[in-house]
N, C-alpha and C positions, 0 to 999 in steps of 0.2 A: 129292239128285237135282235136276238143273238144271231151271229153270223154262223153258218155251219163251217166247221174246221175239218178239212180232210186229215186223217190220221196218217202220220209218217209210217212208213214200214221199215223194220230192222229185222233182217233175215226172215222176211215173210211174216213177222208178228207186228201187228198194229200197236204204235206208241201213242199214249195220249199226250197232250200238251198241258204241262201242269205248272203251278207256281206255288211257292212256299213262302209264307209270312210267319215270321218267328218274333214273338214278344220275349226277348231274352230274360228281362227281369221276372216276368211272370214265370217262366219255366224255372228259372234259379230258385225262387221261392217255393213253388210246389214240389219240385224234385227234392230240394232240401228239407221240406217238412216230411216227405215219405221215405227218403233215403239220406239219413244224417250223414254229412260230411262228404257226400258223393256229388258229382257234377256230370252233366250231360256231355257225351262225347260227340262233338258236332261233326267230325269226319264220319263216324258211323251213322249219325242221324241223317245227314243230307244224302248219303249213298243209299240208306234203306227207303227214304221218301222216294228218291229219284228212280230207283230201280232202273228198268229199262224204258221209262218214259222220258220225253223231251222236257227238260226243265227250262220253261221260258224265263224265269226269274226266280231268285231266291233272295229275300230281304230280312235282314236281322235289325230289330229295333231295340235300343237300349239307352241307358242314361249313364253319365259320368260325372264325376267331380274331378277338376283340374285335367290331367291327362292320363289318369290311371288305366283307363281302357284302351289306350292308343295301341299297344301291343296286341291285345285281343282282337281289336277291330281289323288289324292287320292280318292276323290269322284267319278271320272270318273271310276276309277279301280273297285271301289266298287259296281258300277251299271252295270258292264259288258263291259267296254271299255278297250282297251289297249292303254293307253296315250303314245304318242310319242311326246316329246318336246324337242326343242332346244333353246340355248340362242340366244335372239335377238341381232342383231349386232349393235354396237353403235360406231359412229365416231365423233371425235371432229370437230366443225366447226371453221372457222376463227374467229367468233365473241365470242368465248368462250363457246357457247352452244354445246349440244351433239345432233347429228342427230341419231334418232332411225330409223332403217330399219325394216320393216316387214320381218318375216321369210317366206320363200317361200318353200312350200312342195310339189310343183307339180311333181317333179321327185321322191320324196319318195312314194306319193300317187300311181304313176304310177307303180312303181316297186311292190308295195304291191298288187295293183289290179291285175297286170299280174301274180304274183305268186299265185294267188287264182282262176284265170278264169276258170280253168278246174274243180273246186270244187263247183261252184254256178251257179244257174240259173238267179239270179239277183243280180246286183251291185247296191246299193244305194249310190249316191255321194252327199254328203252334202256341196255343195260349188256352187257359182255363177260364178266362175272364167272362163272366155272364154279361157284362155290358156289351159284348160283341155278338149276342143273339140276333138283333136286327140285321147285322152285316151278313150273318150266316142265312138268315131268311132271304135276304136280296139276292145273295149268290144263287141260291136254289131257285128262286123266282126267274132269274136270268137263264136258267137252264144248265148250269154248271153243278157238279157235286162239291160239297163243302166237308172235308173231312178233318176233324179236329184231333190234334195230337197233344196230350198233356198228362199230368198226374193229377188225380183227384178231380176229374172233370165233373162240374156241376151238373145236376138233373136237367135243368133248363137248357144247357149247352148241349148235352146228350140228346135230348129230344128234338132240339132245332136242327143238328147236324145231320148230314147224309150217313155218316158213320163216324165212329171215334176209334182212336187207338190210344190205349193207356200206355204211358211210358213205364217200361219195366227195366230191370237191371241190365238187360242186354243193349240198351241205349246208352248206358252210362261208361264213363272213364273206369278203367281197371282201378280197383282200390289200392290206395298206396300202402306198401308193406309196413307194418308197424315195427318201430325200432326197439329192441328189447334192452 
């Protein structure tokens, strides 16, 4: 059973307790498909999600080969995320090439969300992965809202979520000027 949380007041306005869970790889691919060559501006993103609410926790999940994501993980930590990264699995193919498999954080995200469910009124889930529909349903059954933020959100995710936010250009880094 959910504990009732008293809302904090900030200048007389009630603040919700919220948590943000970001599947970095999923957002990278869905944004890349819709906005070729563009990337999410994580500074804008976390500020827009947080607004005047009390961010209980913000976790970013991703994968890396060697240490190429170390600088990015440091940046995420600096702006308020807890980065959780694991090494991408690589397996040799018969033709001598290496197959790189995406990291799957579905179980990790689920464990973290359920560990915080009694402390928040809103879970922001930044992923369009339809495998997370059971998690969305569990969040809602526990009495919290589950708001999905992504690009190209699948129908079953839209139907399961309390609401959805489609990432548009206002969430992205400014385009790099072309060199003539």
